[in-house]
C-alpha positions in Angstrom: 8.3 2.6 -7.6 6.6 5.5 -5.9 5.3 6.7 -9.3 3.8 3.2 -9.9 2.0 3.3 -6.5 0.7 6.8 -7.1 -0.6 5.8 -10.6 -2.3 2.7 -9.1 -4.0 4.7 -6.3 -5.3 7.1 -8.9 -6.7 4.2 -11.0 -8.4 2.7 -7.9 -10.0 6.0 -7.1 -11.9 6.0 -10.4 -15.3 4.3 -10.6 -15.4 1.1 -12.6 -18.2 -1.4 -13.2 -16.9 -4.7 -11.7 -19.8 -6.9 -10.8 -23.4 -6.0 -10.1 -23.1 -7.5 -6.7 -20.2 -5.2 -5.8 -22.1 -2.0 -6.2 -23.5 -0.1 -3.3 -26.9 1.7 -3.3 -25.2 4.9 -4.7 -23.9 2.9 -7.7 -20.3 3.2 -6.5 -18.2 0.1 -6.3 -18.0 -1.2 -2.7 -14.4 -2.4 -2.6 -15.2 -4.8 0.3 -17.8 -6.7 -1.9 -15.7 -6.8 -5.0 -14.3 -10.1 -6.0 -10.8 -11.0 -4.8 -7.9 -11.0 -7.3 -4.2 -11.0 -6.7 -3.7 -9.2 -10.0 -1.5 -10.0 -13.0 2.1 -9.0 -13.2 5.5 -9.6 -11.6 5.2 -7.6 -8.4 5.1 -9.3 -5.0 3.8 -6.8 -2.5 1.9 -7.7 0.7 -1.5 -6.1 0.6 -4.9 -6.9 2.2 -8.4 -7.8 0.9 -11.7 -8.3 2.5 -12.9 -11.9 2.5 -16.7 -11.7 2.6 -17.0 -15.5 3.4 -15.1 -15.1 6.7 -15.9 -11.3 7.1 -12.2 -10.6 7.9 -9.3 -8.8 6.2 -6.6 -11.1 5.0 -3.2 -10.6 3.5 -2.1 -11.6 0.0 0.7 -11.0 -2.5 -0.4 -8.3 -4.9 1.1 -9.0 -8.4 0.1 -5.8 -10.1 -2.6 -4.5 -12.4 -6.2 -3.5 -11.6 -7.6 -5.0 -8.4 -10.7 -3.6 -6.7 -10.8 -5.4 -3.4 -7.3 -4.1 -2.3 -6.1 -2.2 0.7 -2.5 -1.1 1.5 -2.8 -1.9 5.2 -4.8 -4.3 7.4 -6.1 -1.3 9.4 -7.3 0.5 6.3 -9.1 -2.7 5.2 -10.7 -3.0 8.6 -11.9 0.6 8.8 -13.1 0.6 5.2 -15.1 -2.7 5.6 -16.2 -2.1 9.3 -19.9 -2.5 8.3 -19.1 -6.1 7.2 -16.6 -7.2 9.8 -17.6 -10.1 12.0 -17.8 -9.1 15.6 
């Protein structure tokens, strides 16, 4: 299981073109703006995503596969997306 998590983290660290609206000025993907997806697979892990419509971090059940708007903890989501969080 740890190997799967490490592999997934490495994949997330790579730059992928997801959606033109999800790119920042530098051309890198802004994970906070990327579309939400629970993934595809049989996993059921509690993870967090940034919901741009409410400007908050929310939990979801991650199923596996490539997901861009994905954070391991609520705190990491909040710190990563602080510029977009509703105050």
